[in-house]
N, C-alpha and C positions, 0 to 999 in steps of 0.2 A: 625544431622550434617553429611555431607558426604564430604569425601576428594577424589578428582580425581587427577590423574597424567597423563600427556600426553606430548609427546616429540615434538608435533607440535600444538601450540596454537596460534591463531591470536589475538595479543594484540595491543592496541592503542599506538601510539607514541606521545610524547609531541607536535610534529608538526602537529598533526591531521591526520596522516597516519596510516598504519598498518604494523606490523612486525610479523614474525612467529618465535616462541621461545618455548623451553621446559618450562613447568610450572606446579605447583601444584595449584589446586583450592579447596577452602573450600566453601561449600554450606549449607545454613540453611534458613528455612522458605521461600523458593522460591527465595532467593537472593544469590549472590556471596558475601561472607564475607571477603575472602582473596585470593589474587593472588600472588604466589611466583615464579617468574622466576628462572631458574637455568641452569647451565651448567653441574653440577654433581648432580645426584639425591639426595635430602636431605635424611638423615637417619631417616626418620619418616614413620610410616605405612600409607598406603592409603586404601580406601575402594574399589577403582577401578583403575586399571592401563590400560589406553587406548593405550599404546604402541606407535606405529608409525602412528596411525590414525591422521587425521587432525580435530582439534576442533575449530569451528568458532562461532561467533554469528549466530543465526538463522535469516532468512530473516523476515523483517517486511513489511507488505502490508498496507499502510496508507489510502487506500480508497477501500472499497468493498461494494457490495450488494449481499451477498451470495445467497439469495433465488432466485435471478434472473438468476442463472445458469440453472434453469428449462426452461428458454426461449431459451437456446442454441439449435440451429437446426431449429428454425422457420425462415421464410424468412424475416429477419429484414431489408434486403437491400431495400425492397419495401417502407420502411419508411424513407430511408436515405435522400430523397429530402425535407422532412419537419422537424418537431420537433419530433424526435424519442422518447424523454422522455414523451412528452404529448400525442402524437398520438398513441403510442404503449404501453409504459410501464404503464402510468397512467391508461389506459383502462384495461389492464390486472390486475393491482394491486387492482383495485376496487373490483375484484371478488375473491381476496385471502382470505382464512380463516387462523386463527392463526395456525391451525394444518398443513396447507400447508407450511407455512413459516418454521416451525420446520423441516418437512420432507425434504424440498428442501435445507435448510441451512446445514443440516447434510451432504448431499452429497458434497456440495461445500467445507465445512470445511475439509472433508477427503481429497479432492483434494489439498487444500492449504497445509495441513500437508505433503502430499506426495511430494510436490514441495519444501520442506525445509522451509516453513513459520511457524513461531511459533505464531505470533500475526497479526490479521487483524483489521482494523478500519472499522467496518460495520455500515452503515447508512441505517436504514430501518424501516418499519412499523412492528407492533407486535414484537418489539425488545426484549421483554422478551423471546419469542420463539427462537430468534437468540442466545441469551445468553444461553438458555437451550441446543440448538444444539451444541454450542461450548463446553459446560460443558460435554455433553455426548460423544463427539468425542475426547476431550482432546486438542482442539485448544485454544490458548489464544486469547483475543479479547479486543478491546475498542468499546463498543456497544453504538450507538447513536440513540435513538428513534427519528424518523423523525417528525419534527415540521412544520406544515403548518397551516395558517389561512386564506389566500386569495383564494387559489385554490389548487386542488390536492387531492389524495385519503385520506389524513389524516386531511383535513381542518376542519372536524367536531369533531376531537378528540385531539386537541392540549393540552387541559388541562390535559387529561389523559397521554399524552406523556411526559409532564413536570413532572408529579408525578412519572411516571415510571423511568424517568431519575434519579431523586433523589433516588428512591428505589434501582436501580441498583448500583448507586455510593456508597451507604451506606451498601451494602450487603457484609459482611466480608467473608462469605463462598465463594462467587464468586471471590472476590479479592485473596483469598488464592490459587485459581486455575488459576490465571492470567487473570481473566475476569474483566475488568474495564468499566468505563462509560465515555461518553462525551456528551455535549449538541449538538443537531443536527438540527438547522434550515435548512430547505431544500434548499432554494435559495433566492436571493434578490427579485425575483418577486412572490414568493409564500408565503413569510413571511412579515408581516407588520413591520414597524419600532417599533411599540409598543411591538410586540412579540419578535422582535430581542433584544430590550432593556431588556426584561425579561430574555431572553436566556443568554445574557452576564452577567446579574446580578446573575443568577443561577450558571454560570460557576465560577464566583468569590467566591460565597458563598460556593460551594462544592469543590473548588480548583480542577476543572477538565477542560479539554480543550473544545473549541467550534469547531465543525466539520461541514463544510458547503460547498455546491456547490456555485460557483461564476462565473458569466459572461460566461455561457456555451452555450448560444443560441442567435440568433438574436431577438427572441421573448422577451428574458429577457432584451436585450438592448432596444428594443422598449418600453417595459413597464416602464423601468427606466427613459427614456426620457419623456414619457407621464406623469409620476407621479412627477419627480424631475427635469427634464430638463438637466440631465447629465447621463453619462454611469454608469453601476452598481458599479464598483469599486470606481469611483469618488464619488458617493453618499455615499457608505459605509465609505469612508475616511472622508467625510464631517460630518457624524454623530458623529465622535469622539469616536465611540465604539471600534475601533481597538486601543489597547494599550498594554503596556508591562505587565499589571497586569493579563492578561488572555492569555493563549496559543491558537492560532488560526491555524487550519488546513483548508485552503481554497483550494478547489479542482477545477480544470480545468483552470480557468482564461484565457480563450481563447480570449475574446474580451477586451483586456487591452491595455494601451498605456505606453510608456516609462515614460511620465510625472507622470502618476498614480503610476507606480511601484516605482519611486523614493520617493514617499510620504509614502510608507508602513513603519510602525514603527517596531522596534524589537518586537519579540513575535509572528510574523506572519510567517508561513511557507506555501508555495504554493506546490500543488501536481499535477504532470503531469501523465496522463493516456494515453500514446501515442497510443497503439494498439486500445483502445476503441475510442479515439477521432478520429482516422482515419476512423471509421465507422459512428459515429453519427454526426461528424462535421469535424474538421481538427485539427492536433496537435497544441497545444498552443505554443506561441512564447517563448520557454524556453530560447533561447539565450538572449532575453530581460530581463528575470528574472535574469539570471546570470550576465548580464552587470549591472543591478541595485543593485546587491549584496543582493538579497532576498534569504534566505535559501529555497531550494526546494528539492523535492524527487519524486519518481515515484511509481505508483500503478497500479493495474490491472483494477479496476472499477468492472466489472461483466462479468460472462461468456456469457451473452446475447450479448454484443457488443464486447467483447474481444475474445471470443471462447476458452479462457484458463485462469487458475488462477495461472500460474507460474510467480510470479513477477520478478524473475531474468531474464526472457526473455525480459523484457522491456528495459534492458540495451543495447540490440542490436540496438534499435532506437537511443540511445544517441551516440553510436559509429559512426554511419554514418551521424549524423546531420551536422557537420561542412562542409562537401563537397556535401551534398544532392542537394543543389540548383544549382550546376554547370551545370547540364544537361539542366537547364531551363534559363541559363544566357546568357549574350551577347557574352561571349567567345565561348560557344558552338554554338551559332547562327552563329558566324563568321566562325567557322569550317565547319558547314553545307553549308554555302553559298560559301566558297572557301577552300575546303580541301587541305591542304598542310602541309609540315613539320613545317612551321613557325606558322600556326594557331594551330596545334596540340601542339607545344612547348609552345605557349602562354597559351593555356588551361591548360596544365600541370603545368605551373608556377602559374596560379591562384589556382590550387589545392594545390600546395605546400604552398602558402601563407595562404590559409584557414586553413590547418592543423597546421601550425606553430602558427597561431593566437589562435587556440583552442587546444593546446597541452594537456591541462589537461583533455579534454574529452576522451583521449585515455589512461589515467592513471588508471590502475586497482583499485588502492586504492581509487581514487576519484570517480570512478564509483560505487564501492561497498558501499561507504559512503551513496549513495542514498537509499540503502536498509538496512543499519545498523545504522550508527551514527546519521544521520539527522532525520529520523523518530523516532529514539530512544530518542530524546530530547523533543518530543512533549507532553508527559504526565507527569504532576508533581508528579505522584506516584513514580517515580524513573527512572533512566536511563535504556534504553534497547539498544540493538544493539552494545554493547561493553562488552568485558570481562575485568571487573575491579571491585574492591571492591565497594559494594553498589548497583551494577546493578542487575536487574532481571536476573535470571538464565535461559535465553532463548537461547539454544545452538543447534548447528547442528554438527553432526559427519560424516566425509567423509573418504572414502578409497582412499588415494592418489595414490595407485598402480592400481586403476581401469582403464581400457582402456580410459574412458572419461576424465580422468585427467592425464594419463600417457604421458610423462615420469616424470611429477611432478617437473620439474626444476623451474617453476614459478607458484606456486599453486594459488596465488591471481589472476594472469592473467587467469588461467584455470577456476576459479570461475566466473570471470567477463565476459570473452570472449566466453567461451565454453558452452557446454551443460552438466553441472556437475551432474544433478539429478540422473542418473544411479549409480553414486558413493555414493549417500547418504545412510548412514548406520542407522541413527536414529536422532530423534529430541527430545530435552528436552524443556518442557514448565514449567515455574515456579519451576524449580528444580526437575522435574519428567520426566524420560524418557518415551516417547510414543512409542508404538509398540515394535517389536522384532528386535534386532540388526541383520543386515545382510539380513533380509527379511522384511524390514520396511513397504513398501507399501503393500506387500502381507498380512502381519499380520493385518494391519488396515482394509483391505478389507475383510479378513476372519471374523473379528469381526463384521463388518457392515452387512455382509450377515447372520451371525448367529443371529443378532438382528432383521433381517427382514427389515432393513432400505431401501434397494433397492426396494423391492416390494411395500412398503408403498409409497415411493416417486413416483414410476411409476403410481400406482393407483390414487394417489392424483393429479398428473400432468394431467392425462387424464380427470379426472372429472373437474379440474379447467379450462382447455382449452375449455371444452364443455360449461361451464358456461359463460366464457368470450367471446368466439368466435362463439358459436353456432354450 
């Protein structure tokens, strides 16, 4: 048991927001067992006094492909006119060895930790190696072995992937380190209804979530209409497999309609990957998700299409979303055709109306909930993303006096709007601090180099690309 004391702790409010208050925390077996807010320090001993540092939930990244960070730097733009997943990624992934996945995932896991992320939801092949990479680097994870039976690199190994899912879910040693499992059907066009039924049944049996791509490409839409006569989400709803009994993390949801969204039952969360979607497709209509009242969150996807694994950076997209369309709308066209004080004023009035209609999108607490509270409800193993009794002890420690957060008059705004990572002091995963406080990123990197992880990843990347691309 460990008792922490800190004068700046981000705590949840009954209204679903966040407040900063002094508090003592008791941690045991990877969980927070007690939170005691105070105005005067309790007269009880503590194991660690964090003083005036800022203690927050660590970031959660609800959709990643860690190993694909090895593709970062390739000319992915040449594939942007087609189906990047099938034309590029599937081709490369068929040449992957399990040892490659381990080496590449280690590097991405380190990057995630250095960006303040404690837990990623990773969906990939050779998922046992992803779990091992997270275990070795200290990153928490929800690991989803990729399931495919219609087409894709894993289509001849779905039985093995189902068995691996169960094995990961039941591994108590992994769970103690904050590494959990989810069932991972790849997408509606690469997974048959029969396999999807088995996946949902396994989710219910093991009490773990289902993590799946949805409506991410025109090819997926085309196949859905060819097989079922309706769009991907429409068909998924018609099957009746979406229910409150299983937690669903459905990722991308680009090709969806308001009518479909209104049919989504409780228990389903949608995940937006805006930076990645801008490269392989276009950002999903998240305003429709919000209008339909569907819970949603943001994620990075992978370094191949995102170019970075800092999930907090995705909030920048949300900040600009309410007014982004103005430069393409009728008001701006009128300004271009007849520039005048009146057309400029009319355009500004449109901007004001848009911002007022979407005021919550500028609320730091609302923005941060996309990285904390909402993804923190996805896994039945326990709450993440909140500092409260019973939640996983996934925490981040920040220096509020650092120039990137200074003057610290609104620290929640600084975390949501700014670039706070230089102020990151340390990350805790499942009750254990990672790295060295004050030189967090450097200490992780020193360890990685001492283990030879960089050289192994570089050598394996070169050999892999030779096999895959010639």
